[in-house]
C-alpha positions in Angstrom: 66.1 45.6 -242.9 65.1 42.2 -243.5 62.3 40.4 -241.7 64.9 38.6 -239.5 66.3 41.5 -237.3 70.0 42.1 -238.2 71.4 42.1 -234.9 74.8 43.9 -236.1 72.5 46.7 -238.1 70.5 47.3 -234.9 73.6 47.5 -232.6 75.6 49.8 -235.0 72.4 51.8 -234.9 71.7 52.1 -231.1 75.6 52.8 -230.7 75.4 55.8 -232.8 72.3 57.1 -230.8 73.5 56.7 -227.7 77.3 57.7 -228.8 78.7 54.7 -227.1 79.3 51.1 -228.0 76.3 49.1 -227.2 76.0 45.4 -226.8 73.0 43.4 -227.7 72.4 40.4 -225.7 68.9 39.5 -227.4 66.4 40.3 -229.8 63.0 38.6 -229.1 59.8 38.7 -231.0 56.8 40.1 -229.1 53.0 39.2 -229.8 51.4 42.1 -231.5 47.3 42.1 -231.5 45.6 42.3 -234.6 48.1 44.3 -236.5 50.5 44.4 -239.6 53.1 46.0 -237.4 55.9 43.7 -235.7 57.6 44.0 -232.5 61.3 42.8 -230.9 62.4 43.4 -227.6 66.1 44.2 -228.1 68.0 43.6 -224.6 71.1 45.3 -223.9 74.3 44.7 -222.1 74.9 46.2 -218.6 77.1 49.1 -219.9 74.1 50.4 -222.0 72.1 53.7 -221.1 68.8 51.1 -221.1 68.5 47.6 -220.0 66.1 47.0 -223.0 63.8 48.6 -225.4 61.3 47.6 -228.2 61.7 47.7 -231.6 58.5 48.6 -233.9 58.8 47.8 -237.5 55.8 49.4 -239.6 54.8 48.7 -243.0 53.1 52.1 -243.7 54.6 54.1 -246.7 54.6 57.8 -245.6 54.0 60.2 -248.4 56.8 62.8 -249.0 56.1 65.7 -246.3 54.0 63.6 -244.2 54.5 62.3 -240.7 54.3 58.8 -239.4 50.8 58.5 -237.9 52.4 57.1 -234.5 54.7 59.9 -234.4 52.3 62.3 -234.9 49.5 61.1 -232.7 52.5 60.4 -230.0 53.2 64.0 -229.9 49.8 65.2 -229.7 49.4 62.6 -226.5 52.5 63.6 -225.1 51.6 67.1 -225.4 48.3 66.4 -223.7 50.1 64.5 -220.5 49.1 61.0 -221.7 51.4 58.6 -220.5 52.5 56.8 -223.8 56.0 54.8 -224.2 59.0 57.1 -225.1 60.3 57.2 -228.6 64.0 57.0 -228.3 65.1 56.7 -231.9 63.1 56.9 -235.5 64.8 55.2 -238.2 62.2 56.2 -241.3 64.4 54.8 -243.9 64.1 51.1 -242.4 60.7 51.8 -241.1 61.6 51.3 -237.5 60.9 52.8 -234.3 62.8 52.0 -230.9 60.4 52.7 -228.0 60.3 52.5 -224.3 59.9 49.0 -223.1 56.7 48.8 -221.5 57.0 45.1 -220.2 54.2 42.5 -220.7 51.6 43.1 -218.1 48.7 44.4 -220.0 45.5 45.2 -218.4 43.9 42.1 -219.4 47.1 40.2 -217.8 46.3 42.4 -214.6 42.9 41.3 -214.5 43.8 37.5 -215.0 46.1 37.5 -212.0 44.0 39.5 -209.7 42.4 37.7 -206.8 39.4 40.2 -206.5 37.4 43.0 -208.3 38.9 45.2 -205.7 42.4 44.9 -206.9 41.8 46.0 -210.4 39.0 48.7 -210.1 41.5 51.2 -209.4 43.5 50.6 -212.5 40.2 51.0 -214.7 39.4 54.1 -212.8 42.7 55.5 -213.9 41.8 54.1 -217.1 38.7 56.3 -217.5 40.8 59.3 -216.2 43.5 58.9 -218.9 40.7 58.8 -221.4 39.3 61.9 -220.2 42.6 63.6 -220.6 42.8 62.1 -224.0 39.4 63.6 -225.1 39.7 66.8 -223.4 43.5 68.1 -223.4 44.2 65.7 -226.4 41.5 67.6 -228.3 42.7 71.0 -227.5 46.6 70.0 -228.2 45.5 69.1 -232.0 46.5 71.2 -234.7 44.2 71.1 -237.9 47.2 69.7 -239.9 47.6 66.8 -237.4 46.6 63.5 -239.0 43.6 62.8 -236.4 41.9 66.4 -237.2 41.7 65.5 -240.9 39.9 61.9 -239.9 36.5 61.2 -238.4 33.9 58.3 -237.4 31.3 59.7 -239.9 28.4 57.8 -241.0 30.3 56.2 -243.9 33.0 55.2 -241.9 30.7 53.5 -239.3 28.9 51.9 -242.3 32.1 50.3 -243.8 33.1 48.9 -240.4 29.2 47.0 -240.3 30.0 46.0 -244.3 33.5 44.9 -242.9 31.7 42.6 -240.5 29.4 41.0 -243.2 32.2 40.4 -245.7 34.9 39.0 -243.3 32.8 37.4 -240.3 29.6 36.5 -242.0 30.7 35.6 -245.2 34.2 34.8 -245.1 34.6 33.1 -241.7 31.1 31.9 -241.3 30.3 30.9 -244.6 26.8 32.3 -244.1 25.2 32.8 -247.5 23.1 35.8 -246.5 20.4 37.1 -248.7 21.1 40.4 -250.0 17.7 41.6 -248.6 18.4 40.3 -245.0 21.6 42.4 -245.0 19.8 45.3 -246.2 17.1 44.5 -243.6 20.1 44.8 -240.9 21.7 48.0 -242.2 18.4 49.7 -242.6 17.9 49.1 -238.9 21.5 50.2 -238.0 21.7 53.2 -239.9 19.7 55.6 -237.7 21.9 54.6 -234.7 25.1 55.3 -237.1 23.6 58.8 -238.0 22.8 59.5 -234.3 26.6 58.4 -232.9 27.9 60.5 -235.9 25.8 63.6 -235.2 27.3 64.0 -231.5 29.9 66.7 -231.0 33.7 65.0 -231.8 36.7 64.9 -229.8 39.9 62.8 -230.2 39.2 59.2 -230.1 42.3 56.6 -229.4 39.9 53.9 -231.7 41.4 50.9 -229.7 41.1 51.6 -226.0 40.7 48.2 -224.9 42.7 45.8 -222.1 45.3 44.7 -224.5 46.5 48.5 -225.3 47.1 49.4 -221.5 50.4 48.3 -220.2 50.6 48.3 -216.5 54.1 49.0 -215.1 55.2 48.4 -211.5 55.6 51.7 -209.6 58.5 53.0 -207.7 58.9 51.4 -204.1 55.7 53.1 -202.1 54.3 54.7 -205.3 51.1 53.4 -207.3 51.8 51.5 -210.5 52.2 53.2 -213.7 50.4 53.1 -217.1 51.4 53.5 -220.8 49.0 53.8 -223.7 49.9 51.8 -226.8 48.5 51.3 -230.3 47.3 55.0 -230.6 48.2 55.6 -234.3 44.7 55.3 -236.0 43.4 58.0 -233.9 40.9 59.9 -235.1 37.8 62.2 -234.4 34.7 60.8 -232.8 32.0 61.0 -230.2 33.0 60.4 -226.5 31.4 56.9 -226.4 33.5 55.3 -228.9 36.7 54.8 -226.4 34.6 54.4 -223.4 32.6 51.5 -224.9 35.9 50.0 -226.0 37.0 49.7 -222.6 33.5 49.0 -221.1 32.8 46.1 -223.3 36.0 44.8 -224.2 36.2 41.5 -226.2 39.2 40.5 -224.2 37.9 41.5 -220.4 34.2 41.2 -219.3 33.1 43.6 -217.0 29.8 43.3 -214.9 27.1 45.8 -215.2 27.7 47.2 -211.8 31.6 47.8 -212.5 30.4 49.4 -215.8 27.8 51.4 -213.8 30.6 52.7 -211.4 33.0 53.4 -214.2 30.4 55.5 -216.1 29.8 57.4 -212.8 33.7 57.9 -212.5 33.9 59.1 -216.0 31.1 61.6 -215.5 32.7 62.9 -212.5 35.9 63.4 -213.8 34.8 65.0 -217.1 35.0 68.6 -217.4 31.8 70.5 -218.1 32.1 70.6 -222.2 32.7 66.5 -222.1 29.8 66.0 -219.7 27.3 68.0 -222.1 28.4 65.6 -225.0 27.6 62.7 -223.0 24.1 63.9 -221.9 22.2 63.0 -218.8 22.2 59.6 -217.4 19.8 57.9 -219.5 21.2 59.6 -222.5 24.7 58.2 -221.5 23.5 54.9 -221.1 21.6 54.7 -224.4 24.8 56.3 -226.3 27.0 54.0 -224.8 25.2 51.2 -225.8 24.8 52.4 -229.1 28.3 52.9 -229.6 29.1 49.4 -228.6 26.7 48.0 -230.7 28.5 49.1 -233.7 32.0 48.5 -232.0 31.4 45.1 -231.0 30.1 44.1 -234.4 33.1 45.7 -236.0 35.4 43.7 -233.6 33.7 40.2 -234.7 34.6 41.4 -238.2 38.0 42.0 -237.4 38.1 38.4 -235.6 36.5 36.7 -238.3 39.2 38.4 -241.0 42.1 37.4 -238.5 40.9 33.8 -238.5 39.7 33.2 -242.3 42.3 35.8 -244.1 45.4 35.6 -241.8 45.1 32.3 -240.4 45.1 33.8 -236.7 42.7 31.1 -235.3 43.6 32.5 -231.7 41.3 35.3 -232.1 38.1 32.7 -232.6 38.0 32.7 -228.7 36.8 36.3 -228.4 33.9 36.0 -230.8 31.7 34.4 -228.4 31.9 36.8 -225.5 31.7 39.7 -227.9 28.4 37.9 -228.7 27.5 38.1 -225.2 28.3 41.6 -225.2 25.7 42.4 -228.0 22.9 40.0 -226.7 23.2 41.9 -223.4 22.8 45.1 -225.0 19.5 43.8 -227.0 18.2 43.0 -223.6 18.9 46.5 -222.2 17.3 48.1 -224.9 13.8 47.0 -226.0 14.1 49.6 -229.0 16.4 47.1 -230.6 14.1 44.4 -230.8 13.6 44.4 -234.4 17.3 44.7 -235.2 17.9 41.6 -233.1 15.4 39.7 -234.6 17.6 40.0 -237.8 20.9 39.8 -236.5 21.0 37.6 -233.4 20.6 34.1 -235.7 23.9 35.2 -237.6 25.4 35.9 -234.0 24.4 32.7 -232.7 26.0 30.8 -235.7 29.3 32.8 -235.6 29.5 32.2 -231.6 28.9 28.6 -232.2 31.2 28.0 -234.9 33.8 30.0 -233.0 33.5 28.3 -229.7 33.7 24.8 -231.5 36.8 25.8 -233.7 38.7 27.8 -230.7 38.9 24.4 -228.9 40.5 22.3 -231.4 
């Protein structure tokens, strides 16, 4: 199908799927996150089995005999009992998926509308409990031929993401002419932490487990709301802290330290014995969480810089300052990072100042 959705073709496809005439009343573009996929909400007439669904167009070329990553990971998560949107129909020849409409309320939106922390804390607790399910049952449901089982966050992958930060945030967006010796000094100080993270036991990792990829749906009368987890197609194997720090040190929602401590307790309490051993004692848990956040937040700034500089999506600039703030807090909590902070903070401050000025224009 062309870039502009062909309503007639969509209507024919859905009518054939539902085995009844389906009338489309609206096709509206939805805002995606930092993704090359596009999404449209398709509203259907009152006689249709569904009032609406979401059409996802993906650019991925699937090799012969391979499964689309979204479909592959979706099956694993469904088997593990993770709340992911239903796949109603796949049309691989058109690179389309028709999915359950999970609404417009992300966890980020819910936090923005909440009148107090007490309103959103139960939602975060459920996100943590869902993550435990991904890491435990999700890992058990993996076959060795599943796509996530063949990919991992190793030292090379971590280092590639740090290099992405230098290329797209520091040089591309920031225009900072960083001497090669300075960049090498930063990498030399980060590599030991990356090696420590890569050496930890591995579980299934969502990879983008943050407040924009959790949808909050109203529950039935008298029931609590429901969650839907999105954007899981890039899942791979990694340590238990990667998704935790994505949620706790989120670029889109800033949680105070008391809340992070509480949610860390929730995780350790909900995790089965094997995950608890991977996390270590309380001190080791806090240190590893911060090391994972160090790498993840640097990578996030690289993504925001790339979105603004290479793709013209300047909306993402507003998220650089809070992500830099996460890194500064990390340095303050961990004196062992002082040498790294001395090299990295001047760059982070420059990027934060530039992004703050340009995001208000």
